[in-house]
N, C-alpha and C positions, 0 to 999 in steps of 0.2 A: 504493500500500500504506500509506504513512504517513498520508494523510488518513482512510483507512478505520479504521486503528488508533486515530487521534485521536477519531473519532466513536464508536467502541466504548467508549472510556474515558469519553467525555463523558456517555453515557447513565447509567451507574451513579452518576456524580458528581451529576447532577441529581436522581436518585432519592434519594440520601443527603441532599442539601440539603433536598428536600421533606419527607423523613421527619423530619429534624431540626426543621424549622419546625413540622411537625404536632405533634411531641412537646413542643416548647417551649411552644406556645400551649395545648396540652392541660394542661400543668402550670399555666400561668398561670390558665386558667379554672377549673381544679380548686381551686387555692388561693383564688381569688376566691370560689367557692361556699362553701368551708369558712369563710372569714372572715365571710361573711354569716351563716352558722349560728352561729358563735361570738358575733358581735355581737348576734344575736337572743336568744340564751340569756342574755347578760350584761344585756340591757336588759329582759328579760321581766318580772322582779320589780318594778323601779321603775315601769315603764309600767303594769302591772296594778294596783299598789297606790296609785300617785299619778298617775293619768292627767292630771288637770287641771294639775298642776305640770309634768309632763314635756312636755306639748304646749302649753306657754305660752312665747312669746317675742315680742319686740317690736323693731321697727326704731328705732334711735336717730335722733331728728329734729334734734338740735343737736350740732355738733362740739364736743368739749371744747377749752378754751382752749389746751392744750398743742400742738394741731395748728396753731395760728397764732402760736406763739411766735417772734418776729422774731430772737431770739438764735440760732435754728437756721438761719436763712437766709430767703430770699425764695421765694415760690411762683411758678412759671412753667408755661407750656404750650408744647409744640411739636407741630406737625402734620407728619407724614411724608408726602412726596409719593407714593411708590410705593404704600404700603398705605392711605393716607388716614387712618390712625389718629392720634388726638391723645394725647400722653403728658404726664402731670403730673410735675413734679419740683421739688425744693427745692434751691436753690443757695446756697452760702456761699463767701465769698472773692471775689477779683478775677478776672474773666474775662480771659484772656490768660496767666494763670499755668498751670502744668501741670494738666491735667484729671485729677482723681481721681473716677472714676465708680463708684458703689456700688450693688450689686444685692441686694435683700432676698430673704428666703425666705417660707415659709408656716408659720403664718398671720401674716404681717407686712406692713408697708408701708414707705414711705420713713422713717417715724418710728423704725424699729429702728436707724437710723444716727445718732440724735441726738447721741450722745457724740462721734462722729467728725466730724460736721458742725461742731461747735464747735471741736474740737481742731486740725483740719488747715487751716482756712480762712486762717491766716496766710501759708501758703506755697503753697497749692494752690487751684484752682477746684474745690470739692467739690460734686458733684452726686449726690443720692440720688433715684432715679427710682422711680415706681410702675410696675411691670412691666405688660405687657399683661394685661388682665383684673382688675387690682387697683386699689383706691382710686379716684382721680379720673382714671385713664387709661382709654381706651376698652376695652371688653370685647366683642369680636365673638362672636357665637353659633356653636356647633358646635365639637366637639372637634378637628376638622381644622384649625381656626385656631390651634391651640396646639402644632403640631409643632415639633420642635427647630430645623429650618432656618428657620422663620419667626421664632422667638424670637431666634436668632442675628442674623437680618437686622434685627430691631428695634434691637439693640445697635449694629450698624454705622450704621444710619440716625440713631440718637440722637447718636452721637459726631460724625457729619458735620453734623447739624443744629445742633449746639452750636458749630460752627465749627472743629472739630479734625480732625486726620487720625489721631491716636493718643491713647492715654490710659494711665494706671495703672488697672487694672481690679480691683475688689474685689467679692467676693460671699460670701454666707452662705447655707447650706441650698440651696434651689432656685436662688438667685442665684449660689451657688458652682458648681453644676452647669453653669449657663449660662456662667459665666466660664471654666471648664475648656474647654467645647466651643468657645467663641468664640476662645480662645487657640490651639486646635488648628487651626481653619480660617482664622483671620485673625491670625497672629502679627505681621504687619507693623503692626498697629494697636494692639498691646499692648506698652508699654515694660516694664512689670512686672505680675505677677499676684499677687493676694492672695486666698487662699481660706480660709474659716473653716467648719469642720464641714460639709463637703460633699464627697461622693466624686466622683472621676473616674468617669464612667459605665461604662467598660469594666472598671475595677477593681471597681466595685460589683457588676457582673454576675458576675465571677469569684468574688468573695468570698461573695456572697449564696447561691449554689447549692452552695457547699462548706461552709458553716457554718450548721447548723440553728438555732443561737442567734440569728444575725443574721436568718435567715428569719422567726423568730418575732417579733423586734422590728420587722420590716418588714411585719407582717401587715396593718397599716392601709393600705399601698400597694395590696395586693390587694383590700381592701374598697373602696377608692376607684375601682376599675375599673368598679364597678356604676353604672349611670345612676340619678340622682335620689335614691336611697336615702341615700347619704352626706350629701347636703345636708340631708335631713330629720333624720338622726341627730345631726349636728353642731349643728343648731338647737335640739334638745331642751333643756328646762329653761333657757330663755333663754341658749343658747349656752354652757352650763357646760363643755363639752369644750374650747372655745377658751380659756376662763379657766384651767382646770386645767392644760392642757398647758404653760403658761408660768409657773404659780405654785405647783403642788403640790410636795411635798418630793422626789419621785422624778424628775419630768421637768422641772420648772420651774427658774427662776433660783435659784441656791443662795446667792449672796452676800446677806447680810442688809443690806448697805449699798445694794444696787442692786435690791432687790425692787420689782416694779412697783407703782406707786401705783394707787389707784382711778381716777384720771384717766388714767393710762397704759393701764390695761385698757380703759377706755371709749373711748380713741382707736382701739384695734383693733376693738372691738365696733361702734363707729360705722360703720366701713367694712364689716365682714363681716355686719352685721345687715340691711343694705339688701336689698330683694328681688332675688334672682338673683345676689347678690355672691359666693357661694361657688362657683358653677359654673365660672367662668373659671379660678380657681386650681386647682380639682380637675381640670380638663382637662389641666393640666401632667402630673399623675400618670397620667391616662388615655392619655397618649402615651409614657410613659416606656419601656415594653418595646419599642415599635417604634423607639425611638431608639437601642437597643443596636446597635453597629456590629461587623461581622465584621473590619473593617480595624483595624490598630493605630493608636491615637489618641495620638500623641506630642505633648508640650508642649515647645516649644523656646524659651520665654521665661523669664527669671529669676522664680522663684516662691517666695512665702512661704506656708507652710501652717500655720495655727493651728488647734488642736484642743482643745476642752474635754474634760478627762479624764473627767468624769462624764456624758458624753453618753448619754442613755437610749435613743436611737434608732439610733446608729451606733457600732459597736465599734471600739476602739483597734486591734484586730488587722487592720483594713482598711488601716492606714497603709502597711505595706510593699507592698501591692498597688498603692496609688496612686503611691508613689515611683518604681516602675519605668517609669512613663510620663512622668516629668519628665526631659528629656534635657539640660537646662542647669542653671544654678545653682539649687539647692533649699535652702531653710532651713525646718526643721520644728520646731515648738514645741508641746508638750502643756502646756496651762495647768492646773495642779493645782486640783482641786475645782471647776472650772468646768463648767457645764452645756452643753447643745447651743447655748444662746443666748449664746455666749461674748462677743460684742462688747457685749452689754447686761449680762451677768453680771459681768465683770471688765474694764470699759473702760480702766482705767488700765494694766493689764498689756498688753492688746491694743494700745492706742495707743503704748505704749513699744516694743513689738515692731515695729509698723508704721513708726514713726519711724526706728528702726535700719535696717530694710530699705530704706526710701526714700532714706536718706542714703548708702547704699553704692553705689559705682561698679559698673557692670555689667562683668563680666570678659569 
C-alpha cells in the first residue's frame, strides 16, 4: 500500500515540476523576444539615418601600453590538463605568499584589477586571470562550454595549477557570481571570499521575478539570450555601447579622479574588438537561467560584500536576499556614490575595506 501511495504522489509532483519548467522558460523566451523588439525600436532611428557610422567598427591591431605595464605584474600562461584550455593571467607579488585570486566581470579583463594588483602585492601573491572566453585565455566555441560547472572547474584547476590548495577569492560582476558559486561547492578551497557588485544567483532569481524595476534593469540579460544579434548590436558605431557602459554619467564610473582614460578604454576595446571576442563572454549570460538551482546554495566561508551605491544594473534592495545565504561571518559595505564598477571607481575605499577584512582573524 505504501509504495502505491508513494507512486501516486510522485506523478503529480513530476507534472508540477514540468509545468513549472515550461512556464519558467516561456517567461524567459517571452522577455527575450520583447527585449529584441525594444532594442530594434531604440536603434531604428540611428541605423536608418546614419547607417555608415552605425555599421562601422574596427579590430584594434596594437595593444595599448597600459596592458604591458610591469608595475601591475608579470604576464603568464597556464594550461589545464583536464580541459586542455590555456589561461592568461597577470601576477604581482611573491609566489608562496597567500594567493589572492581575482575574477573580473563583463565587459572587463584582468586589467579591471589594476589598482588591487599594485596594492596587495606586498603581502599576497595576487593573480588576476582572464576568464574562459576572455582576452588572451582560450575561448572554446559553443554555449555549452560556458556552463557554470565548467567555469567552477576552471577556478579549481587554476588554483591547483598555480601550486595552491586554497586561496582568498575575489570577484566582481560575473567574476563575483562565479566566486559565490565556487565558495558554495568548494568551501575547503576558499579561506575568505570577497564579492563586489555581484549577486548570489539564487538571491538574484528570487529578487528578479519579484521586483519589476530590477527586471527592467536586467532586460539586457534577456536580449543576450538571442544568438549572434547581441554581438552585432554591441559592435555598432565602433563598439560605442562598450565605451558608454563604463563612462557615461548614469552607468559608468562616477569618480572624477578615476575616470577611464582613452588608453584604459582602448585596453578593453583591444580585447573585445577582435573577431569573435564577444561570443564567449555573452555565452556566460546564455547559460545563466539554466544555472539557477532549486537547492539552497549556502556560503559557509567568511565573506566581504562590497556594493557600489549607484549601481545602475543591480538594486540595493537585493542585498538582504543575498545575506540570507551567507551562513558564516559576513561584512557588508555600501560605498557611497560608487558605480557598478566599484573597484575601479573608488579603489582607495575598496582597498581599505579589503585590507581590514584580510587582516581579521577568522572566528
